[in-house]
C-alpha positions, 0 to 999 in steps of 0.5 A: 884911722884904721887900726891894723887887724889883730891876730885871730885866735886859734894859732895851732902851735905844737912843738915837734918833740922827739923822745928816743929811749934805747934799750941795750939788747940781751946777750945772744947765745951764739958762738964766735961765728954767729952759730947757735949752740948745738941741741942739748949742749951744756953752757960753758958758764952761767947765762949773762943777765940782760942789761937794764935800759939806760933811758929814763921814763918820758911822757909827751902830752897835749893840753887844751882848755880855757883861761880867764884873767886880768892885768895892766899895761902902761907904755908911755914910751911907744904910744904916748899916754897909754895906760890900761887896766882891765880883765878878759873874757874867757879865752883859749888855752893850749899847749904841749909838754915833755916830761922826764920821770924818775930823774933823781935816785934819792927815794925822797925825790924819786916822784919828782918829774922835770919837763919843758912846756910851750903854752899859748893863750888867746883872749878877748880883753876889755881895757879902760884907758886913763879917761875911764873909756872902754877899749876892746882888745885881743891879748895873746900870750906865748909862754916857754916854761921849765916845770917840776912836778911831784907825782903822788902815789898812784891810787888805782888808775889815778895819779895826783900831782902838784907842781910849778914852773918858771920861764919867759912869755911873749905877750901882744896886746892889739887894741881895736878902734872903739873910741879910746884914742889914748890907748894907741894901737897896742903893745907887745914885749917879753916878760918873766912868767911863773905858774903853779898847778895841780891835777890828776892823770887817769891811766888808759892802759898801753902807755896812754893817759888822760887827765884834768888840771887847774893852774894859775900863772902870770907875768910881770916886767917889773918896770925894767925897761919897755912897757910896764906890764903885768897879767895873771890868769887861771887855766882849766885844762884837759889833757891826753898823753903817752908814755915812752 
């Protein structure tokens, strides 16, 4: 019996993120009718200062790298005796993030940035069934996370940071036909996901930057209905971003 072909790696999913910061214009020196003042005319009073920008600094960045991890799936409801444990070969990791800096006025929390992240992982997996037989599989993970990062003091062109995030993940395990019959064709579902990360940004000038990052995260259904699934992974990433 042929198993349906799993989704291939390399899905190009980049969120459409629009960030608009509107700065209030400085007051003009024109009179009521829009005419400029006469040459050498004295000003009626002190010039009004230009108001400050009403927006917060924002950053948009893309990340690309590799991921490695391992986990388990136990789905007896949909595929009978389906229990698998194993690891994965190095796979693809990519994503997009939108950050808002300087959210808090308190000096102790001023370095804190808040942001939203979409992440995608595509990995080739090797699972073992309940009879200890190997089964090749493809594992894909789509994650949507709310992140918080603490950006340390800038050293020259380098800004180190640490952070963590919480969200939800959609996972899909597609088992290939390799003789492990009691694994069925695979399973999918949603699960809470969390992550921690550390990295550094390098200022390229003119609002652009690059950087490197290492993060560890994972999801688990905690056995709350549907498949009992859990997975942990480590990502090594490079990134490129722009400040608004």
